[in-house]
C-alpha positions in Angstrom: -48.7 18.4 -21.9 -47.7 15.8 -24.9 -45.4 12.9 -24.5 -43.0 14.7 -26.7 -43.3 18.0 -25.0 -42.5 16.2 -21.6 -39.8 14.3 -23.2 -38.0 17.4 -24.5 -38.7 19.2 -21.2 -36.7 16.4 -19.4 -33.8 16.4 -21.9 -33.6 20.1 -21.6 -33.4 19.8 -17.7 -30.8 17.4 -17.8 -28.7 19.5 -19.8 -29.0 22.3 -17.6 -25.9 23.0 -15.5 -26.7 22.4 -11.8 -25.9 25.3 -9.8 -23.4 25.3 -6.9 -24.5 25.3 -3.4 -23.7 27.4 -0.8 -23.4 25.6 2.6 -21.5 25.4 6.0 -20.4 21.9 7.6 -20.2 22.6 11.2 -18.5 21.0 14.2 -16.6 18.4 12.3 -13.2 16.9 12.1 -11.6 18.8 9.2 -8.6 18.2 7.4 -7.2 20.9 5.3 -5.4 18.8 3.2 -2.0 20.8 3.4 0.0 18.3 5.5 -1.1 19.3 8.7 -3.2 17.5 11.3 -6.8 17.2 11.1 -8.5 20.1 13.3 -11.2 19.1 15.6 -14.9 20.8 15.9 -14.1 23.1 12.8 -16.0 24.4 10.4 -16.0 24.8 6.4 -17.8 27.2 4.2 -18.5 27.0 0.6 -20.2 29.8 -1.6 -20.5 29.8 -5.5 -18.5 26.6 -5.8 -15.5 28.0 -3.9 -14.2 27.2 -0.7 -14.6 30.6 1.6 -13.2 29.5 4.8 -12.0 26.3 6.8 -10.9 26.0 10.4 -11.5 26.2 14.1 -12.3 30.0 14.4 -15.0 30.2 11.8 -18.3 31.7 12.1 -21.1 30.3 9.9 -23.0 33.1 8.2 -26.5 33.7 8.9 -29.1 32.4 6.3 -26.6 29.7 4.9 -27.4 26.1 4.8 -25.6 24.2 7.5 -24.6 20.7 7.9 -24.2 19.1 11.2 -20.6 17.4 11.0 -20.8 16.1 14.6 -18.8 12.9 14.5 -18.1 13.4 10.7 -14.8 13.9 9.0 -14.6 16.6 6.0 -11.9 16.8 3.6 -11.0 18.1 0.3 -11.9 15.6 -2.6 -9.1 13.3 -3.3 -6.9 13.8 -6.4 -6.0 10.6 -8.0 -2.8 10.9 -10.0 -2.2 8.8 -13.3 -5.2 6.9 -13.9 -7.1 5.5 -16.7 -10.6 6.7 -15.3 -12.8 7.2 -18.2 -10.6 5.1 -20.8 -11.8 1.6 -19.8 -14.8 -0.1 -19.6 -13.6 -3.4 -19.4 -9.9 -4.0 -19.1 -10.1 -7.4 -21.0 -12.2 -6.4 -23.9 -10.1 -4.7 -26.5 -12.8 -2.4 -28.0 -13.8 -0.9 -24.9 -10.4 -0.1 -23.6 -8.8 3.1 -25.0 -5.7 3.0 -22.5 -3.1 2.1 -25.1 -2.7 2.5 -28.8 -0.9 -0.5 -29.5 -0.9 -0.3 -33.3 -0.9 3.7 -33.7 1.2 5.1 -36.3 1.4 8.1 -33.8 2.9 8.5 -30.1 3.2 12.0 -28.8 0.6 13.4 -30.5 -2.0 10.9 -29.0 -4.6 12.8 -26.8 -6.9 11.1 -24.4 -9.6 13.9 -24.5 -11.7 12.6 -27.5 -12.0 9.4 -25.8 -12.8 9.9 -22.4 -16.3 8.8 -21.1 -17.7 10.5 -18.3 -20.3 7.6 -17.9 -17.7 4.9 -17.4 -18.3 2.9 -14.4 -15.1 3.5 -12.9 -15.8 7.2 -13.0 -18.9 6.7 -10.6 -17.2 4.1 -8.7 -14.1 6.3 -7.8 -16.4 9.5 -7.1 -18.6 7.6 -4.6 -15.6 6.9 -2.8 -14.5 10.3 -2.4 -12.4 10.9 -5.4 -13.1 14.3 -7.2 -10.2 14.7 -9.7 -7.7 12.9 -11.6 -5.2 13.1 -14.1 -5.8 10.6 -16.9 -2.9 9.3 -18.9 -2.2 7.5 -22.3 -0.2 4.2 -21.6 2.9 4.0 -23.9 2.6 1.0 -26.1 3.4 1.4 -29.8 6.2 4.0 -28.9 7.8 5.2 -25.9 5.5 8.2 -25.9 2.2 7.3 -24.7 0.6 10.8 -25.7 -1.0 13.7 -23.9 -2.9 13.4 -20.7 -5.7 15.3 -19.5 -6.8 16.7 -15.9 -10.5 16.0 -15.3 -13.2 16.1 -12.6 -15.5 13.2 -11.8 -18.7 15.4 -11.4 -21.9 13.6 -12.8 -22.1 15.7 -15.8 -21.0 15.5 -19.6 -18.1 17.7 -19.1 -15.0 16.3 -17.2 -12.2 17.9 -18.9 -10.4 20.5 -16.7 -7.4 20.5 -19.0 -6.7 19.0 -22.0 -3.5 18.2 -23.4 -2.1 18.9 -19.4 1.0 16.5 -19.8 3.2 14.4 -21.7 4.1 10.8 -21.1 7.1 8.8 -21.7 8.5 5.6 -20.6 12.1 4.7 -20.2 13.7 1.6 -18.2 12.5 -1.8 -19.0 9.5 -1.0 -20.8 11.1 1.8 -22.6 13.8 -0.4 -23.7 11.5 -3.1 -25.0 9.7 -0.8 -27.1 12.5 1.1 -28.5 14.4 -2.0 -29.7 15.4 -4.0 -26.5 17.9 -1.8 -25.0 18.1 1.5 -22.6 20.6 2.8 -25.0 18.1 2.9 -27.8 15.1 4.4 -25.7 17.4 7.1 -24.6 18.5 7.7 -28.1 14.9 7.9 -29.5 14.0 10.1 -26.8 16.8 12.6 -27.4 16.3 12.6 -31.1 12.4 13.2 -30.6 13.2 16.2 -28.3 15.8 17.7 -30.8 13.2 17.1 -33.6 10.7 18.7 -31.7 13.0 21.8 -31.0 13.9 22.1 -34.6 10.2 21.9 -35.5 9.5 24.6 -33.0 12.3 26.8 -34.3 12.0 26.3 -38.2 8.4 25.3 -38.5 9.4 22.1 -40.6 11.3 18.9 -40.2 12.2 18.8 -43.6 14.3 21.3 -45.5 16.3 21.7 -48.7 19.5 23.4 -49.3 23.1 22.7 -48.5 24.6 25.7 -46.4 25.7 25.4 -42.6 24.0 27.5 -40.3 23.4 27.8 -36.4 19.9 27.6 -35.3 18.7 29.3 -32.1 16.4 27.5 -30.2 15.6 30.1 -27.7 16.7 28.1 -24.6 20.4 29.1 -24.7 21.4 25.9 -26.5 22.2 26.5 -30.3 22.3 23.9 -32.8 24.9 23.6 -35.5 23.0 22.0 -38.2 24.1 21.1 -41.9 21.0 21.3 -44.0 21.1 18.7 -46.9 19.1 17.6 -49.6 15.5 17.3 -48.7 15.4 13.3 -49.6 18.3 12.5 -47.3 17.0 14.9 -44.7 13.4 13.1 -44.9 15.3 9.9 -44.1 17.0 11.2 -41.1 13.8 12.4 -39.7 11.9 9.6 -37.1 9.0 11.7 -36.0 5.9 12.5 -38.0 5.2 16.2 -38.1 1.9 15.6 -35.7 4.3 13.8 -33.0 7.0 16.8 -33.4 3.9 19.5 -33.1 3.1 17.5 -30.0 6.6 18.0 -28.4 7.1 21.3 -28.9 5.5 22.4 -25.7 7.7 19.9 -23.9 10.9 21.4 -25.0 9.9 25.0 -24.6 8.8 24.2 -20.9 5.0 24.9 -21.1 4.0 21.4 -21.1 5.1 18.9 -18.3 6.9 15.4 -19.4 6.1 12.7 -17.0 8.6 10.1 -17.1 7.7 6.8 -16.1 11.1 5.4 -14.4 11.9 2.9 -11.6 15.7 2.0 -11.3 18.0 4.6 -9.6 20.3 4.9 -12.5 17.5 5.4 -14.8 16.3 8.3 -12.7 19.8 10.1 -12.7 19.7 9.6 -16.4 16.4 11.3 -16.8 17.5 14.2 -14.3 20.8 14.8 -16.7 18.2 15.4 -19.8 18.2 18.9 -18.3 21.8 19.4 -19.4 20.8 19.4 -22.9 17.1 20.5 -22.6 17.3 23.0 -19.8 13.5 24.0 -19.9 11.9 20.4 -19.5 9.5 20.4 -16.5 10.1 16.8 -15.4 8.1 14.9 -13.4 9.1 11.1 -12.3 6.4 8.6 -12.3 6.9 5.0 -10.3 10.4 5.7 -9.0 10.4 2.6 -6.9 14.1 3.1 -6.6 13.6 6.7 -6.0 14.7 6.7 -1.9 18.4 5.8 -3.1 18.9 8.9 -5.2 16.2 11.1 -3.3 18.7 14.1 -2.4 19.5 14.3 -6.2 15.8 14.4 -7.1 15.0 16.9 -4.3 18.2 19.0 -5.7 16.7 19.1 -8.9 13.3 20.3 -7.9 11.6 17.3 -9.7 8.4 16.0 -8.3 7.3 12.3 -8.0 4.1 10.5 -8.4 4.7 7.2 -6.8 2.8 3.8 -6.9 2.2 2.9 -3.5 1.9 -0.8 -4.2 5.6 -1.0 -5.7 7.0 -2.5 -2.4 8.6 -5.7 -3.9 11.6 -6.6 -6.3 8.9 -8.0 -8.9 11.3 -6.7 -12.0 15.0 -6.5 -12.0 14.6 -2.4 -12.1 12.9 -2.8 -8.8 15.1 -4.6 -6.9 15.7 -2.0 -4.3 12.0 -1.7 -3.8 10.6 -0.9 -0.5 7.4 0.3 1.4 9.3 2.8 3.2 10.3 4.6 -0.5 7.8 7.5 -0.5 8.4 8.3 3.5 12.3 8.3 2.5 11.9 10.5 -0.5 9.7 13.0 1.6 12.3 13.4 4.5 14.7 14.2 1.9 12.6 17.1 0.7 11.0 15.3 -2.6 7.6 16.4 -3.4 5.4 13.0 -3.6 2.1 12.2 -4.5 0.5 8.5 -4.6 -0.9 7.4 -8.0 -0.4 5.5 -11.2 -3.8 3.6 -10.2 -5.4 1.9 -13.1 -8.1 -0.6 -12.8 -6.5 -3.8 -12.7 -6.2 -5.7 -9.4 -6.1 -3.6 -6.2 -4.7 -0.7 -8.1 -7.8 1.6 -8.3 -8.1 5.2 -7.3 -10.9 4.4 -4.5 -8.1 2.6 -2.9 -5.8 5.5 -2.7 -7.3 6.1 1.0 -6.2 2.7 2.2 -2.7 3.1 0.5 -2.1 6.2 2.3 -3.4 4.9 5.5 -0.8 2.1 4.9 2.2 4.7 5.0 0.6 6.3 8.1 0.6 2.9 10.0 4.0 2.4 8.7 5.3 5.0 11.3 4.8 2.3 13.8 7.0 -0.3 12.2 10.6 -0.4 13.9 13.1 0.7 11.1 10.6 1.9 8.5 9.7 5.3 7.2 6.3 6.2 6.9 4.1 9.6 6.7 2.3 11.7 9.4 -1.5 11.5 8.9 -1.4 15.0 7.4 1.4 14.1 5.0 -0.2 10.9 3.6 -3.6 12.7 3.1 -1.6 15.8 1.5 -0.1 12.8 -0.9 -3.6 11.9 -2.4 -4.8 15.6 -2.3 -2.8 18.9 -2.4 0.4 17.3 -3.6 -0.9 15.8 -6.7 -2.9 18.7 -7.7 0.3 21.0 -7.0 2.2 18.7 -9.7 -0.7 19.2 -12.0 -0.4 23.0 -11.8 -3.5 23.6 -9.5 -1.5 24.1 -6.2 -3.8 26.1 -4.0 -6.8 25.7 -6.3 -7.7 22.0 -5.8 -7.1 19.1 -3.3 -7.4 21.8 -0.2 -9.9 23.5 1.9 -8.4 27.1 1.6 -10.0 30.2 0.7 -10.6 30.5 -3.0 -9.9 26.9 -3.9 -12.6 24.6 -5.6 -15.5 23.5 -3.9 -14.5 19.9 -4.0 -15.6 18.8 -0.3 -16.2 15.3 1.0 -18.0 14.2 4.5 -16.7 10.8 5.4 -18.3 8.9 8.3 -15.0 8.4 10.0 -11.2 8.7 9.4 -11.0 8.6 5.6 -7.6 6.7 5.8 -9.2 3.8 7.8 -10.9 0.9 5.5 -13.6 1.0 7.7 -14.9 4.4 6.8 -17.0 5.9 3.6 -17.7 9.0 1.8 -21.2 10.2 2.8 -21.7 13.2 0.9 -19.5 14.3 -1.9 -19.5 18.0 -3.6 -17.5 18.9 -6.6 -17.3 22.7 -7.3 -19.8 23.2 -4.8 -22.4 20.7 -6.5 -23.4 17.7 -4.4 -23.0 14.6 -6.2 -25.2 11.7 -6.8 -24.4 8.3 -4.8 -24.7 4.9 -6.9 -22.8 3.0 -9.3 -23.6 -0.3 -11.5 -21.3 -2.2 -9.4 -23.4 -1.0 -6.1 -26.6 -1.7 -8.0 -25.4 -5.3 -8.8 -24.4 -5.6 -5.0 -27.9 -4.7 -4.0 -29.7 -6.7 -6.8 -27.8 -9.9 -5.6 -28.3 -9.7 -1.8 -31.5 -11.9 -2.4 -30.1 -15.2 -3.4 -33.3 -16.9 -3.5 -32.8 -19.5 -6.5 -36.8 -20.0 -7.1 -36.6 -16.4 -8.6 -35.9 -15.9 -12.3 -32.9 -13.8 -13.2 -33.8 -10.2 -12.5 -33.8 -7.7 -15.4 -31.8 -4.6 -15.5 -33.4 -1.5 -14.2 -31.0 1.6 -15.8 
């Protein structure tokens, strides 16, 4: 066979989808991911890319590949909520950083999907650490609206998007005030104006109209607007959103796309919850909520979930004066659905560290006066709960019949820093180990200075 034909055959093989494996893992310590305690000497069965069964009384079918789980832990894959995975190669190099559009004329219309790079090294690093799913968000920068985030899987294949335009991101509090003109009053005015213009755009199909009559516009959400249609020039001057941004916010005001609101201070959280008085269809998700414990009862009563940053435990900003490591535990005790997330690539805030931070909340239960989480609650906060918030409850982040076959085999308790993921499956397909970071580690273990610099081996 000629070299050209060999190359062509190799490319076809790489492009061909990898079939899901049918397998069972027996005699392992299994964490279902639903908040319950781990089950010893349990079995997990995966067929056709889906979980078939998991538990202590599960029999292994004849003829299926069986992995001995003795001494191992088995869990659903970790779901990293609110990350920039696939958007950043090097955060300090602007040309390789697509996490924020600092000079864009658009805000809400921005969509991370075209910029996602499944070959980015942070994807590989997170995958080999046990992270199998993530929600990737665009950071607000030129506008209080960051744009539309996507739900992704971290499989080693070219198609990482599970659901594009899955949610809209907006920032309030101190950052929103700075972007909107220097005050929270301005940020809220910008937000409410944008939602009203989007509601009108969704009803009228236009932001600019002519005429001079007065009429009531029905929005379909029991909040009629009395509006005066004036001449097109004046109305054009009164419209702040571009048509592209307005169209992007129509699903938000209609309730078909969640609105993730980055907010920290207790009073700011109350102001966000009050948005439903005017826009009752909003599907709100609070992100950050460092002072959420102070208004946990109100958040729970509103049925609004929270994606909390587990590192926000000190008053590093004025809006975080009441920050505490007990924040997550106190909100959970009040009945709030809380996921751990907002992990980006700077410092220690990387998705691969989610297991460590969840473990910290378990250890917190042993600190007098503090409020932490049980082991099951902590693992659910990085698996099934973020999946539920993303709209995939029961289908991801959990070892339950019909759920995605995202399974991780660990050499020990995954919430202990000494443990590592040994085998990772996404949709029933075993994933490769290795990343550029690990290859660099192995490359420089030999520190013989007489050697010439080692060439890269891709």
